[in-house]
N, CA, C, O and the ligand as a Tripos MOL2 file, in Angstrom:
@<TRIPOS>MOLECULE
protein
  261   259    66     0     0
PROTEIN
NO_CHARGES

@<TRIPOS>ATOM
      1 N         -10.4120   -3.0400    7.0790 N.3       1 MET1
      2 CA         -8.9810   -3.3620    6.9440 C.3       1 MET1
      3 C          -8.7360   -4.0700    5.6180 C.2       1 MET1
      4 O          -9.4260   -5.0320    5.2820 O.2       1 MET1
      5 N          -7.7700   -3.6000    4.8830 N.am      2 GLN2
      6 CA         -7.4030   -4.2500    3.6220 C.3       2 GLN2
      7 C          -5.9680   -4.7580    3.7520 C.2       2 GLN2
      8 O          -5.0690   -4.0170    4.1500 O.2       2 GLN2
      9 N          -5.7720   -6.0060    3.4190 N.am      3 ASN3
     10 CA         -4.4260   -6.5680    3.4170 C.3       3 ASN3
     11 C          -3.9880   -6.7630    1.9780 C.2       3 ASN3
     12 O          -4.6370   -7.4560    1.1940 O.2       3 ASN3
     13 N          -2.8630   -6.1290    1.6500 N.am      4 LEU4
     14 CA         -2.3850   -6.1550    0.2750 C.3       4 LEU4
     15 C          -1.0270   -6.8250    0.1960 C.2       4 LEU4
     16 O          -0.1750   -6.6500    1.0670 O.2       4 LEU4
     17 N          -0.8440   -7.5900   -0.8560 N.am      5 LYS5
     18 CA          0.4470   -8.1810   -1.1720 C.3       5 LYS5
     19 C           1.0700   -7.3400   -2.2780 C.2       5 LYS5
     20 O           0.4480   -7.1110   -3.3160 O.2       5 LYS5
     21 N           2.2980   -6.8820   -2.0560 N.am      6 ILE6
     22 CA          2.9770   -6.0470   -3.0460 C.3       6 ILE6
     23 C           4.3470   -6.6680   -3.2860 C.2       6 ILE6
     24 O           5.2980   -6.4350   -2.5400 O.2       6 ILE6
     25 N           4.4180   -7.4680   -4.3540 N.am      7 ASP7
     26 CA          5.6130   -8.2960   -4.5570 C.3       7 ASP7
     27 C           6.8890   -7.4830   -4.7760 C.2       7 ASP7
     28 O           7.9760   -7.9170   -4.3910 O.2       7 ASP7
     29 N           6.7600   -6.3020   -5.3940 N.am      8 ASN8
     30 CA          7.9910   -5.5550   -5.6730 C.3       8 ASN8
     31 C           8.2910   -4.4800   -4.6210 C.2       8 ASN8
     32 O           9.0530   -3.5490   -4.8790 O.2       8 ASN8
     33 N           7.6910   -4.6140   -3.4450 N.am      9 MET9
     34 CA          8.0460   -3.7610   -2.3070 C.3       9 MET9
     35 C           9.1910   -4.4600   -1.5650 C.2       9 MET9
     36 O           8.9630   -5.3150   -0.7100 O.2       9 MET9
     37 N          10.4140   -4.0820   -1.9080 N.am     10 THR10
     38 CA         11.5580   -4.8940   -1.4840 C.3      10 THR10
     39 C          12.4770   -4.2180   -0.4770 C.2      10 THR10
     40 O          13.3590   -4.8790    0.0710 O.2      10 THR10
     41 N          12.3040   -2.9290   -0.2140 N.am     11 CYS11
     42 CA         13.2290   -2.2560    0.6960 C.3      11 CYS11
     43 C          12.5290   -1.1000    1.4030 C.2      11 CYS11
     44 O          11.3530   -0.8270    1.1610 O.2      11 CYS11
     45 N          13.2570   -0.4400    2.2610 N.am     12 GLY12
     46 CA         12.6750    0.6660    3.0120 C.3      12 GLY12
     47 C          12.1950    1.7910    2.1200 C.2      12 GLY12
     48 O          11.1930    2.4440    2.4110 O.2      12 GLY12
     49 N          12.9170    2.0140    1.0290 N.am     13 HIS13
     50 CA         12.4690    3.0490    0.0900 C.3      13 HIS13
     51 C          11.0980    2.6960   -0.4840 C.2      13 HIS13
     52 O          10.2000    3.5360   -0.5400 O.2      13 HIS13
     53 N          10.9540    1.4550   -0.9030 N.am     14 CYS14
     54 CA          9.6580    0.9960   -1.4320 C.3      14 CYS14
     55 C           8.5660    1.1650   -0.3810 C.2      14 CYS14
     56 O           7.4750    1.6480   -0.6840 O.2      14 CYS14
     57 N           8.8600    0.7690    0.8440 N.am     15 ALA15
     58 CA          7.8610    0.8610    1.9120 C.3      15 ALA15
     59 C           7.4060    2.3030    2.0800 C.2      15 ALA15
     60 O           6.2190    2.5700    2.2670 O.2      15 ALA15
     61 N           8.3570    3.2330    2.0120 N.am     16 GLY16
     62 CA          8.0160    4.6490    2.1270 C.3      16 GLY16
     63 C           7.1680    5.1250    0.9670 C.2      16 GLY16
     64 O           6.2130    5.8780    1.1530 O.2      16 GLY16
     65 N           7.5240    4.6780   -0.2480 N.am     17 ALA17
     66 CA          6.7750    5.0830   -1.4400 C.3      17 ALA17
     67 C           5.3600    4.5170   -1.4050 C.2      17 ALA17
     68 O           4.4040    5.1810   -1.8050 O.2      17 ALA17
     69 N           5.2370    3.2910   -0.9240 N.am     18 VAL18
     70 CA          3.9190    2.6560   -0.8140 C.3      18 VAL18
     71 C           3.0430    3.4190    0.1780 C.2      18 VAL18
     72 O           1.8700    3.6840   -0.0870 O.2      18 VAL18
     73 N           3.6310    3.7660    1.3230 N.am     19 GLN19
     74 CA          2.8570    4.5010    2.3290 C.3      19 GLN19
     75 C           2.4290    5.8600    1.7850 C.2      19 GLN19
     76 O           1.2940    6.2880    1.9920 O.2      19 GLN19
     77 N           3.3490    6.5400    1.0820 N.am     20 LYS20
     78 CA          3.0480    7.8460    0.5260 C.3      20 LYS20
     79 C           1.8930    7.7540   -0.4760 C.2      20 LYS20
     80 O           1.0000    8.6010   -0.4890 O.2      20 LYS20
     81 N           1.9240    6.7130   -1.3120 N.am     21 ALA21
     82 CA          0.8700    6.5430   -2.3190 C.3      21 ALA21
     83 C          -0.4850    6.3240   -1.6470 C.2      21 ALA21
     84 O          -1.4930    6.8920   -2.0680 O.2      21 ALA21
     85 N          -0.5020    5.5040   -0.6080 N.am     22 ILE22
     86 CA         -1.7740    5.2360    0.0820 C.3      22 ILE22
     87 C          -2.2650    6.5050    0.7760 C.2      22 ILE22
     88 O          -3.4560    6.8150    0.7430 O.2      22 ILE22
     89 N          -1.3510    7.2300    1.4000 N.am     23 LEU23
     90 CA         -1.7440    8.4610    2.1050 C.3      23 LEU23
     91 C          -2.2140    9.5410    1.1410 C.2      23 LEU23
     92 O          -2.9550   10.4410    1.5360 O.2      23 LEU23
     93 N          -1.7920    9.4640   -0.1220 N.am     24 SER24
     94 CA         -2.2650   10.4420   -1.1070 C.3      24 SER24
     95 C          -3.7510   10.2230   -1.3890 C.2      24 SER24
     96 O          -4.4580   11.1560   -1.7710 O.2      24 SER24
     97 N          -4.2200    8.9970   -1.2020 N.am     25 VAL25
     98 CA         -5.6490    8.6900   -1.3890 C.3      25 VAL25
     99 C          -6.4220    9.0210   -0.1120 C.2      25 VAL25
    100 O          -7.5020    9.6090   -0.1660 O.2      25 VAL25
    101 N          -5.8640    8.6400    1.0310 N.am     26 ASP26
    102 CA         -6.5200    8.8870    2.3170 C.3      26 ASP26
    103 C          -5.4750    9.2830    3.3580 C.2      26 ASP26
    104 O          -4.7910    8.4250    3.9170 O.2      26 ASP26
    105 N          -5.3540   10.5910    3.6140 N.am     27 PRO27
    106 CA         -4.3600   11.0560    4.5980 C.3      27 PRO27
    107 C          -4.5990   10.5100    6.0070 C.2      27 PRO27
    108 O          -3.7090   10.5410    6.8560 O.2      27 PRO27
    109 N          -5.8200   10.0090    6.2420 N.am     28 GLN28
    110 CA         -6.1650    9.4810    7.5740 C.3      28 GLN28
    111 C          -5.8490    7.9830    7.7090 C.2      28 GLN28
    112 O          -6.0190    7.4060    8.7840 O.2      28 GLN28
    113 N          -5.4010    7.3750    6.6460 N.am     29 ALA29
    114 CA         -5.2030    5.9280    6.6550 C.3      29 ALA29
    115 C          -4.1600    5.5160    7.6920 C.2      29 ALA29
    116 O          -3.1520    6.1950    7.8900 O.2      29 ALA29
    117 N          -4.4280    4.3910    8.3450 N.am     30 THR30
    118 CA         -3.4290    3.7740    9.2130 C.3      30 THR30
    119 C          -2.8220    2.6090    8.4360 C.2      30 THR30
    120 O          -3.5310    1.7220    7.9600 O.2      30 THR30
    121 N          -1.4970    2.6310    8.3170 N.am     31 ILE31
    122 CA         -0.8170    1.6770    7.4400 C.3      31 ILE31
    123 C           0.2290    0.9120    8.2360 C.2      31 ILE31
    124 O           1.0250    1.5020    8.9670 O.2      31 ILE31
    125 N           0.2210   -0.4000    8.0880 N.am     32 LYS32
    126 CA          1.2650   -1.2210    8.6860 C.3      32 LYS32
    127 C           1.9720   -1.9770    7.5730 C.2      32 LYS32
    128 O           1.3460   -2.7090    6.8050 O.2      32 LYS32
    129 N           3.2770   -1.7920    7.4980 N.am     33 VAL33
    130 CA          4.0610   -2.4410    6.4550 C.3      33 VAL33
    131 C           4.7950   -3.6380    7.0400 C.2      33 VAL33
    132 O           5.4880   -3.5260    8.0510 O.2      33 VAL33
    133 N           4.6340   -4.7760    6.3920 N.am     34 ASP34
    134 CA          5.3880   -5.9740    6.7370 C.3      34 ASP34
    135 C           6.3190   -6.2550    5.5620 C.2      34 ASP34
    136 O           5.9760   -6.9730    4.6230 O.2      34 ASP34
    137 N           7.5090   -5.6600    5.6490 N.am     35 LEU35
    138 CA          8.4350   -5.7280    4.5180 C.3      35 LEU35
    139 C           8.8720   -7.1660    4.2580 C.2      35 LEU35
    140 O           9.0240   -7.5680    3.1050 O.2      35 LEU35
    141 N           9.0730   -7.9380    5.3150 N.am     36 GLY36
    142 CA          9.5250   -9.3180    5.1620 C.3      36 GLY36
    143 C           8.5730  -10.1590    4.3340 C.2      36 GLY36
    144 O           8.9980  -10.9810    3.5220 O.2      36 GLY36
    145 N           7.2780   -9.9450    4.5480 N.am     37 ASN37
    146 CA          6.2690  -10.6990    3.7980 C.3      37 ASN37
    147 C           5.7410   -9.9260    2.5970 C.2      37 ASN37
    148 O           4.8820  -10.4110    1.8610 O.2      37 ASN37
    149 N           6.2650   -8.7150    2.4070 N.am     38 ARG38
    150 CA          5.8220   -7.8500    1.3040 C.3      38 ARG38
    151 C           4.3100   -7.6460    1.3600 C.2      38 ARG38
    152 O           3.6080   -7.7300    0.3520 O.2      38 ARG38
    153 N           3.8380   -7.3770    2.5740 N.am     39 GLU39
    154 CA          2.4250   -7.1410    2.7620 C.3      39 GLU39
    155 C           2.2060   -5.8110    3.4740 C.2      39 GLU39
    156 O           3.0390   -5.3380    4.2470 O.2      39 GLU39
    157 N           1.0430   -5.2320    3.1770 N.am     40 VAL40
    158 CA          0.6550   -3.9690    3.7980 C.3      40 VAL40
    159 C          -0.7730   -4.1120    4.3100 C.2      40 VAL40
    160 O          -1.6540   -4.5750    3.5860 O.2      40 VAL40
    161 N          -0.9990   -3.7140    5.5580 N.am     41 SER41
    162 CA         -2.3470   -3.6330    6.1100 C.3      41 SER41
    163 C          -2.7640   -2.1790    6.0970 C.2      41 SER41
    164 O          -2.0470   -1.3110    6.5950 O.2      41 SER41
    165 N          -3.9230   -1.9160    5.5260 N.am     42 VAL42
    166 CA         -4.4140   -0.5460    5.4140 C.3      42 VAL42
    167 C          -5.7610   -0.4490    6.1190 C.2      42 VAL42
    168 O          -6.7100   -1.1550    5.7780 O.2      42 VAL42
    169 N          -5.8250    0.4370    7.1050 N.am     43 ASP43
    170 CA         -7.0950    0.7320    7.7620 C.3      43 ASP43
    171 C          -7.5360    2.0920    7.2400 C.2      43 ASP43
    172 O          -6.9960    3.1280    7.6280 O.2      43 ASP43
    173 N          -8.5230    2.0700    6.3570 N.am     44 SER44
    174 CA         -8.9160    3.2970    5.6630 C.3      44 SER44
    175 C         -10.3490    3.1820    5.1940 C.2      44 SER44
    176 O         -10.8410    2.0880    4.9160 O.2      44 SER44
    177 N         -11.0170    4.3290    5.1090 N.am     45 ALA45
    178 CA        -12.3680    4.3580    4.5510 C.3      45 ALA45
    179 C         -12.3250    4.3660    3.0230 C.2      45 ALA45
    180 O         -13.3530    4.1990    2.3670 O.2      45 ALA45
    181 N         -11.1150    4.5620    2.4540 N.am     46 ALA46
    182 CA        -10.9980    4.6140    0.9930 C.3      46 ALA46
    183 C         -11.2590    3.2390    0.3900 C.2      46 ALA46
    184 O         -10.9970    2.2090    1.0120 O.2      46 ALA46
    185 N         -11.7750    3.2440   -0.8240 N.am     47 LEU47
    186 CA        -12.0450    1.9910   -1.5180 C.3      47 LEU47
    187 C         -10.7290    1.3780   -2.0050 C.2      47 LEU47
    188 O          -9.7290    2.0730   -2.1890 O.2      47 LEU47
    189 N         -10.7600    0.0740   -2.2050 N.am     48 SER48
    190 CA         -9.5470   -0.6200   -2.6320 C.3      48 SER48
    191 C          -9.1150   -0.1980   -4.0370 C.2      48 SER48
    192 O          -7.9200   -0.1760   -4.3340 O.2      48 SER48
    193 N         -10.0740    0.1360   -4.9010 N.am     49 GLY49
    194 CA         -9.7300    0.5090   -6.2800 C.3      49 GLY49
    195 C          -8.8200    1.7260   -6.3580 C.2      49 GLY49
    196 O          -7.7550    1.6570   -6.9720 O.2      49 GLY49
    197 N          -9.2200    2.8470   -5.7450 N.am     50 PRO50
    198 CA         -8.3570    4.0360   -5.7790 C.3      50 PRO50
    199 C          -6.9950    3.8060   -5.1200 C.2      50 PRO50
    200 O          -5.9910    4.3620   -5.5650 O.2      50 PRO50
    201 N          -6.9570    2.9970   -4.0730 N.am     51 ILE51
    202 CA         -5.6690    2.6940   -3.4430 C.3      51 ILE51
    203 C          -4.7870    1.9030   -4.4080 C.2      51 ILE51
    204 O          -3.6020    2.1990   -4.5590 O.2      51 ILE51
    205 N          -5.3690    0.9020   -5.0550 N.am     52 ALA52
    206 CA         -4.6030    0.1070   -6.0250 C.3      52 ALA52
    207 C          -4.1170    0.9860   -7.1770 C.2      52 ALA52
    208 O          -2.9950    0.8200   -7.6560 O.2      52 ALA52
    209 N          -4.9620    1.9240   -7.6200 N.am     53 ASP53
    210 CA         -4.5690    2.8130   -8.7140 C.3      53 ASP53
    211 C          -3.3940    3.6950   -8.3150 C.2      53 ASP53
    212 O          -2.4700    3.8990   -9.1030 O.2      53 ASP53
    213 N          -3.4300    4.2220   -7.0790 N.am     54 ALA54
    214 CA         -2.3370    5.0840   -6.6100 C.3      54 ALA54
    215 C          -1.0420    4.2840   -6.4860 C.2      54 ALA54
    216 O           0.0350    4.7830   -6.8110 O.2      54 ALA54
    217 N          -1.1510    3.0490   -6.0160 N.am     55 LEU55
    218 CA          0.0310    2.1930   -5.9120 C.3      55 LEU55
    219 C           0.5940    1.8980   -7.2940 C.2      55 LEU55
    220 O           1.8060    1.9370   -7.5050 O.2      55 LEU55
    221 N          -0.2970    1.6030   -8.2310 N.am     56 LYS56
    222 CA          0.1240    1.3120   -9.6040 C.3      56 LYS56
    223 C           0.8610    2.5160  -10.1980 C.2      56 LYS56
    224 O           1.8920    2.3640  -10.8530 O.2      56 LYS56
    225 N           0.3130    3.7240   -9.9570 N.am     57 ALA57
    226 CA          0.9350    4.9360  -10.4820 C.3      57 ALA57
    227 C           2.3240    5.1460   -9.8870 C.2      57 ALA57
    228 O           3.1960    5.7400  -10.5210 O.2      57 ALA57
    229 N           2.5230    4.6520   -8.6610 N.am     58 ALA58
    230 CA          3.8260    4.7790   -8.0040 C.3      58 ALA58
    231 C           4.7740    3.6370   -8.4040 C.2      58 ALA58
    232 O           5.9430    3.6200   -8.0190 O.2      58 ALA58
    233 N           4.2450    2.6870   -9.1810 N.am     59 GLY59
    234 CA          5.0890    1.6060   -9.6760 C.3      59 GLY59
    235 C           4.9570    0.2950   -8.9330 C.2      59 GLY59
    236 O           5.7970   -0.5940   -9.0730 O.2      59 GLY59
    237 N           3.8930    0.1710   -8.1330 N.am     60 TYR60
    238 CA          3.7270   -1.0510   -7.3350 C.3      60 TYR60
    239 C           2.4130   -1.7450   -7.6610 C.2      60 TYR60
    240 O           1.3400   -1.1470   -7.5860 O.2      60 TYR60
    241 N           2.5180   -3.0060   -8.0210 N.am     61 ASP61
    242 CA          1.3310   -3.8170   -8.2610 C.3      61 ASP61
    243 C           0.9100   -4.4490   -6.9570 C.2      61 ASP61
    244 O           1.7190   -5.0680   -6.2650 O.2      61 ASP61
    245 N          -0.3680   -4.2920   -6.6190 N.am     62 SER62
    246 CA         -0.8710   -4.8660   -5.3690 C.3      62 SER62
    247 C          -2.0050   -5.8370   -5.6710 C.2      62 SER62
    248 O          -2.6900   -5.7330   -6.6890 O.2      62 SER62
    249 N          -2.1790   -6.7740   -4.7610 N.am     63 ARG63
    250 CA         -3.3120   -7.6920   -4.8630 C.3      63 ARG63
    251 C          -3.7210   -8.0450   -3.4460 C.2      63 ARG63
    252 O          -2.9250   -7.9120   -2.5160 O.2      63 ARG63
    253 N          -4.9570   -8.4940   -3.2740 N.am     64 PRO64
    254 CA         -5.3980   -8.8620   -1.9320 C.3      64 PRO64
    255 C          -4.5000   -9.9540   -1.3520 C.2      64 PRO64
    256 O          -4.1820  -10.9280   -2.0350 O.2      64 PRO64
    257 N          -4.1000   -9.7920   -0.1130 N.am     65 ALA65
    258 CA         -3.2180  -10.7870    0.5340 C.3      65 ALA65
    259 C          -4.0520  -11.8550    1.2220 C.2      65 ALA65
    260 O          -3.5010  -12.7780    1.8210 O.2      65 ALA65
    261 CU         12.8360   -0.6070   -2.6690 Cu       66 CU66
@<TRIPOS>BOND
     1     1     2 1
     2     2     3 1
     3     3     4 2
     4     3     5 am
     5     5     6 1
     6     6     7 1
     7     7     8 2
     8     7     9 am
     9     9    10 1
    10    10    11 1
    11    11    12 2
    12    11    13 am
    13    13    14 1
    14    14    15 1
    15    15    16 2
    16    15    17 am
    17    17    18 1
    18    18    19 1
    19    19    20 2
    20    19    21 am
    21    21    22 1
    22    22    23 1
    23    23    24 2
    24    23    25 am
    25    25    26 1
    26    26    27 1
    27    27    28 2
    28    27    29 am
    29    29    30 1
    30    30    31 1
    31    31    32 2
    32    31    33 am
    33    33    34 1
    34    34    35 1
    35    35    36 2
    36    35    37 am
    37    37    38 1
    38    38    39 1
    39    39    40 2
    40    39    41 am
    41    41    42 1
    42    42    43 1
    43    43    44 2
    44    43    45 am
    45    45    46 1
    46    46    47 1
    47    47    48 2
    48    47    49 am
    49    49    50 1
    50    50    51 1
    51    51    52 2
    52    51    53 am
    53    53    54 1
    54    54    55 1
    55    55    56 2
    56    55    57 am
    57    57    58 1
    58    58    59 1
    59    59    60 2
    60    59    61 am
    61    61    62 1
    62    62    63 1
    63    63    64 2
    64    63    65 am
    65    65    66 1
    66    66    67 1
    67    67    68 2
    68    67    69 am
    69    69    70 1
    70    70    71 1
    71    71    72 2
    72    71    73 am
    73    73    74 1
    74    74    75 1
    75    75    76 2
    76    75    77 am
    77    77    78 1
    78    78    79 1
    79    79    80 2
    80    79    81 am
    81    81    82 1
    82    82    83 1
    83    83    84 2
    84    83    85 am
    85    85    86 1
    86    86    87 1
    87    87    88 2
    88    87    89 am
    89    89    90 1
    90    90    91 1
    91    91    92 2
    92    91    93 am
    93    93    94 1
    94    94    95 1
    95    95    96 2
    96    95    97 am
    97    97    98 1
    98    98    99 1
    99    99   100 2
   100    99   101 am
   101   101   102 1
   102   102   103 1
   103   103   104 2
   104   103   105 am
   105   105   106 1
   106   106   107 1
   107   107   108 2
   108   107   109 am
   109   109   110 1
   110   110   111 1
   111   111   112 2
   112   111   113 am
   113   113   114 1
   114   114   115 1
   115   115   116 2
   116   115   117 am
   117   117   118 1
   118   118   119 1
   119   119   120 2
   120   119   121 am
   121   121   122 1
   122   122   123 1
   123   123   124 2
   124   123   125 am
   125   125   126 1
   126   126   127 1
   127   127   128 2
   128   127   129 am
   129   129   130 1
   130   130   131 1
   131   131   132 2
   132   131   133 am
   133   133   134 1
   134   134   135 1
   135   135   136 2
   136   135   137 am
   137   137   138 1
   138   138   139 1
   139   139   140 2
   140   139   141 am
   141   141   142 1
   142   142   143 1
   143   143   144 2
   144   143   145 am
   145   145   146 1
   146   146   147 1
   147   147   148 2
   148   147   149 am
   149   149   150 1
   150   150   151 1
   151   151   152 2
   152   151   153 am
   153   153   154 1
   154   154   155 1
   155   155   156 2
   156   155   157 am
   157   157   158 1
   158   158   159 1
   159   159   160 2
   160   159   161 am
   161   161   162 1
   162   162   163 1
   163   163   164 2
   164   163   165 am
   165   165   166 1
   166   166   167 1
   167   167   168 2
   168   167   169 am
   169   169   170 1
   170   170   171 1
   171   171   172 2
   172   171   173 am
   173   173   174 1
   174   174   175 1
   175   175   176 2
   176   175   177 am
   177   177   178 1
   178   178   179 1
   179   179   180 2
   180   179   181 am
   181   181   182 1
   182   182   183 1
   183   183   184 2
   184   183   185 am
   185   185   186 1
   186   186   187 1
   187   187   188 2
   188   187   189 am
   189   189   190 1
   190   190   191 1
   191   191   192 2
   192   191   193 am
   193   193   194 1
   194   194   195 1
   195   195   196 2
   196   195   197 am
   197   197   198 1
   198   198   199 1
   199   199   200 2
   200   199   201 am
   201   201   202 1
   202   202   203 1
   203   203   204 2
   204   203   205 am
   205   205   206 1
   206   206   207 1
   207   207   208 2
   208   207   209 am
   209   209   210 1
   210   210   211 1
   211   211   212 2
   212   211   213 am
   213   213   214 1
   214   214   215 1
   215   215   216 2
   216   215   217 am
   217   217   218 1
   218   218   219 1
   219   219   220 2
   220   219   221 am
   221   221   222 1
   222   222   223 1
   223   223   224 2
   224   223   225 am
   225   225   226 1
   226   226   227 1
   227   227   228 2
   228   227   229 am
   229   229   230 1
   230   230   231 1
   231   231   232 2
   232   231   233 am
   233   233   234 1
   234   234   235 1
   235   235   236 2
   236   235   237 am
   237   237   238 1
   238   238   239 1
   239   239   240 2
   240   239   241 am
   241   241   242 1
   242   242   243 1
   243   243   244 2
   244   243   245 am
   245   245   246 1
   246   246   247 1
   247   247   248 2
   248   247   249 am
   249   249   250 1
   250   250   251 1
   251   251   252 2
   252   251   253 am
   253   253   254 1
   254   254   255 1
   255   255   256 2
   256   255   257 am
   257   257   258 1
   258   258   259 1
   259   259   260 2
@<TRIPOS>SUBSTRUCTURE
     1 MET1         2 RESIDUE 1 A MET
     2 GLN2         6 RESIDUE 1 A GLN
     3 ASN3        10 RESIDUE 1 A ASN
     4 LEU4        14 RESIDUE 1 A LEU
     5 LYS5        18 RESIDUE 1 A LYS
     6 ILE6        22 RESIDUE 1 A ILE
     7 ASP7        26 RESIDUE 1 A ASP
     8 ASN8        30 RESIDUE 1 A ASN
     9 MET9        34 RESIDUE 1 A MET
    10 THR10       38 RESIDUE 1 A THR
    11 CYS11       42 RESIDUE 1 A CYS
    12 GLY12       46 RESIDUE 1 A GLY
    13 HIS13       50 RESIDUE 1 A HIS
    14 CYS14       54 RESIDUE 1 A CYS
    15 ALA15       58 RESIDUE 1 A ALA
    16 GLY16       62 RESIDUE 1 A GLY
    17 ALA17       66 RESIDUE 1 A ALA
    18 VAL18       70 RESIDUE 1 A VAL
    19 GLN19       74 RESIDUE 1 A GLN
    20 LYS20       78 RESIDUE 1 A LYS
    21 ALA21       82 RESIDUE 1 A ALA
    22 ILE22       86 RESIDUE 1 A ILE
    23 LEU23       90 RESIDUE 1 A LEU
    24 SER24       94 RESIDUE 1 A SER
    25 VAL25       98 RESIDUE 1 A VAL
    26 ASP26      102 RESIDUE 1 A ASP
    27 PRO27      106 RESIDUE 1 A PRO
    28 GLN28      110 RESIDUE 1 A GLN
    29 ALA29      114 RESIDUE 1 A ALA
    30 THR30      118 RESIDUE 1 A THR
    31 ILE31      122 RESIDUE 1 A ILE
    32 LYS32      126 RESIDUE 1 A LYS
    33 VAL33      130 RESIDUE 1 A VAL
    34 ASP34      134 RESIDUE 1 A ASP
    35 LEU35      138 RESIDUE 1 A LEU
    36 GLY36      142 RESIDUE 1 A GLY
    37 ASN37      146 RESIDUE 1 A ASN
    38 ARG38      150 RESIDUE 1 A ARG
    39 GLU39      154 RESIDUE 1 A GLU
    40 VAL40      158 RESIDUE 1 A VAL
    41 SER41      162 RESIDUE 1 A SER
    42 VAL42      166 RESIDUE 1 A VAL
    43 ASP43      170 RESIDUE 1 A ASP
    44 SER44      174 RESIDUE 1 A SER
    45 ALA45      178 RESIDUE 1 A ALA
    46 ALA46      182 RESIDUE 1 A ALA
    47 LEU47      186 RESIDUE 1 A LEU
    48 SER48      190 RESIDUE 1 A SER
    49 GLY49      194 RESIDUE 1 A GLY
    50 PRO50      198 RESIDUE 1 A PRO
    51 ILE51      202 RESIDUE 1 A ILE
    52 ALA52      206 RESIDUE 1 A ALA
    53 ASP53      210 RESIDUE 1 A ASP
    54 ALA54      214 RESIDUE 1 A ALA
    55 LEU55      218 RESIDUE 1 A LEU
    56 LYS56      222 RESIDUE 1 A LYS
    57 ALA57      226 RESIDUE 1 A ALA
    58 ALA58      230 RESIDUE 1 A ALA
    59 GLY59      234 RESIDUE 1 A GLY
    60 TYR60      238 RESIDUE 1 A TYR
    61 ASP61      242 RESIDUE 1 A ASP
    62 SER62      246 RESIDUE 1 A SER
    63 ARG63      250 RESIDUE 1 A ARG
    64 PRO64      254 RESIDUE 1 A PRO
    65 ALA65      258 RESIDUE 1 A ALA
    66 CU66       261 GROUP 0 **** ****
């Protein structure tokens, strides 16, 4: 399980874009978005680096929460 803080995930559109970016790395990922805290929990076999890269490419900076 990886918990990520994404400060510029501010609305439902962002939440959708974040989920899409993570699923592009691992279609099997289980993702829980906590929009209020701007945090995402990712249950995935994918490494954190590729997930962070995909988020960055989508315009979202992430860091461990
Ligand atoms: Cu948004």
